N, C-alpha and C positions, 0 to 999 in steps of 0.2 A: 548348708544354708547360706554361709557367707559367699560361696561361689555363685549361688543363684542370685543373690542380691546384686553382686557385681555385674552379672549378665543383664539383669533387669535395668540397672542404672545405665549400662552401656546402650541398651536398646532405646531407652528414653532419650538419651543424649543424641543418638543418631536420628531419631524421629524429629527432635527439635531442629537439628541442623538441616534436614531435608525440607521441613516446612519453611524455615528462614530463607533458604536459597530459592525456593519456589516463589515465595512472596516477593523477593528482591527482583527476580526476573519479570514477574508480572508488573511490578511498579515501573521497571525500566522500559518494558514493552509499551505500557500505557503512556509514558512520557514521550517515547519515540513517536507513537501514533498522534499524540497531541501536537507535537512539534510539526509533524507533516501537515496536520490539519491547519495550523496557524499559517504555515507557509503558503498553503493553497489559498487561504482567505486573503492574504496580502497580495498575492498575484492577481486574484480576481478583482480586488479593489483597484489595483493599478491598471488593469486592462479596461476597467469601466470608467476611467477618468477622462476619456477623450470625447465626452459629450459636448454639444454646443446648444445654446439657448435658441429655440425656434422663434420665428417672427410671430407676434401676437395676433389673434383674431380681433375683428372689429368690436366684438361684444366684451372684450377684456379691459376696456378703458372708456372713459367718457368721450363724447364726440369732439370736445374741444382739444383733445390731445392728438387728434388725427394729423393735424398739420405738422406736428413735431415728428411723429413716427414716419410720416411720408418723406421726411428729409434724411432718413436712414437708408442707404442703398442696400441692395441684395448682397448676400454673402455670409460668411461665417461670423457669428456675432462677436466672439472674442477677438478675432482679427480686426473687425470693424472698431471695436471699443479701443483697442491698443493703438490703432492708426489714428483714431480721433484724439487720443491722448497726445500723441506726437504732434499732430497738426495744430492742436489748441496751443500747446506750449510755443511752437514755432511762430504761430500767428501773433501772439502777444509779445514775444521777443522781437518781432519785426516792426513793432510800432515805435515811432520816434518818441523820445522822452517828453518832448514838449506837447505831445498830443494826449498823454496819459490822463491829464486832469481836465481835458477838454469835454464840454457838454454842448451839444448842438442846439439846445434851446433851454430857456429858463425852466428850472424844475426837473430837468432830465438828469439821468445819471452820468457821471464821468466814465471814461473807459475803465478806470480802475474800479469804480463802483459796479460796473457791469461784470467785471471779472469776479469781484467778491460775491455778487449775486449768483454767478454760476457755481462757485464753490459752496455757498450756503445751500443752494437748491440740491446739488448733488449729495451733500451730506444728509439732508432730510430724506431725499428719495432713496438713497442707498439703504438707509435704516428701514424705510418702508419695504424695500425689496427683501431685507432680512426678515422682517415681521411676516411678510407673506410666505416666504419659503419655509419658515418654521411653524406655520399653521396657527399663528397668533391671531385671534379674531377680535382683539380689542379695537374699539373705534378710534379712528384718527381723523383729525380735522384739517381742513385745507391750510396750506402755508400762506401766510400773509406776507408777500414779498416786500411790500412797501414798509411794513413794520420792521422786518429784518434789516432793510436798507437804512432806515432811520436810526437804528440802534447800533450801527458800526461805523467807525471813521477810518477810512483808508487813505486819507489825504497825505499823511506823513509816512505811509508805508512804501517801501521800494518795490518795484515790479518783481524782483527776484524773490522777495519775501512772499508775495502772492503766488508766484509760480511754485515755490517750495510747498506751500499749503495745498495748492491744487494737486500736486504730485502725490502728497500724502493721502488725500481724500480719494483720488482716482485709483491709487494702488489698492486701497481697501475695497473699492467697488470691483476692481478686476479680480481680486481674490474671492470675493463673494460669488461672482457669477462663474468663475472658472470651475468651482466645485459644486455648482448647483445642478441637480438632476432635472430631467424633463418633468417629472411629477411635481417637484418643488416649484419649478418655474411657472406652472399653471395655477398654483394656489394664489389666492387674492389677499391683498391688504384691505381691511375694512375701512376705507376712507368714506366718511359718512355721506358725502354727496355723490361719490362715484367709486365703488369698489374697483380695484385695479390689480391685475395679475403681476407677479414678480417679473415675468418676461416683458410685459408692457412697460413696466417701470424701467427695465434695462434699456429698452429701445428709446424710451423718452429721454433717458440720460444722454444719449448721443444726439438725438434730434434737437433737444433743447439747446445744447451748445451750438450746433450747426445754425440754428435759427438766430441766436444772438451774434454769432460771428458775421452772419450776413448783414444784420442790422448795423454792426460796427463798421463794416466795409462801406455800406451805402450811405449812412447818415453821419459818420464821424470822419472816416478817412477820405471819402470821395466828395465831401461837402465842398462847394465852391466858395 
């Protein structure tokens, strides 16, 4: 009887070892398959990151924004946005210091105030682009640009301080649109007076700056 018990115990031990190693192989195999799946997902995500924001259709923004969007040339959106960043910085850096606080008429903004307006507007509209891309349908009211201008004083700020702030805001905008899909770019921000798509906001961002740079050239720098 004792021999039989020893054999039985041995068989039980052997069975346990077989089950253990089979389970261990199964877990290892599952982990290997999971690792492969994760790698494939990462590669796919990387391959899909080369998208660019398409030009908006006329019904994706209010009629009053058309003049700004028309100032954006044809081309790859992200390339246009980054070129606009460089050109804007170079433009303001090229303005003589004595002109920075110049206003061409009573009650008009100085050049530094114009720059601050560009920064404020981009900060507001970049957020609206985010709201649209994320599918947030909360209502948004128009930006009162005169209110914003009255409540900030840039008279004592150096140009390089404004340029640093512009760079920070613009970098955020570039990151937002660099990773935006076509589907996200077509979603709209619920501006109560004129719903606006994320891609229309992106194009407005460039066109709005181009508009004001033209105004500064004509009314501030070329004034007789």
